[in-house]
C-alpha positions, 0 to 999 in steps of 0.5 A: 469532529470525530463522527466524519469517516476517514478514508486512507486512500483521500488523507495525505500521507507523509512518505518517509524513504528510509522507514522500513516496515516488517511483515507484521508491521504492515500487517498491523497498520492495515488492519489485517493479518500477516498472511493477507499481506502473504497472499497479496504479495504472491498474487502481485497486488504489492511488493516488497522492497527487498525483493529485487535484492538478490536471492528472492527465492530464499527469503522468507516472508518473516524478512520481507521489509516495506516502505511508506510508500507501500504502507499507503497502497497497501492501506488503500487496496485494504480498505477497498477490499473491506468496504466495497468487498473488491477483489483484490485485483480490482482494488489494486487497479483502482488503487493505481487510477488513485495513485495516478489521478494524485500524480497528475494534479501534483503536475498540474499545480507545479505547472500553475505554480 
């Protein structure tokens, strides 16, 4: 079954709240460059998790830390940009909608449960 293409935004993912990834780790797991991550953080497509921790103007990109939730989001965005040549903002909007649909399905399942 290795011929079946798997899409990161359809795959279930286990989110580890304690996990933190560096800039290099996030770029590697998204199959992108660190520069891609930096550009997407600077344009507001996604955020690093220590962004609200005080002196953000003085923190370097090498000190940024990302959660596993950000990893899932970044992988979706990278996939959409690559596969569909999507603009980063459009890929982010699409990712927002995917995440919202998933949340609504979880709520519906809980109500039926």
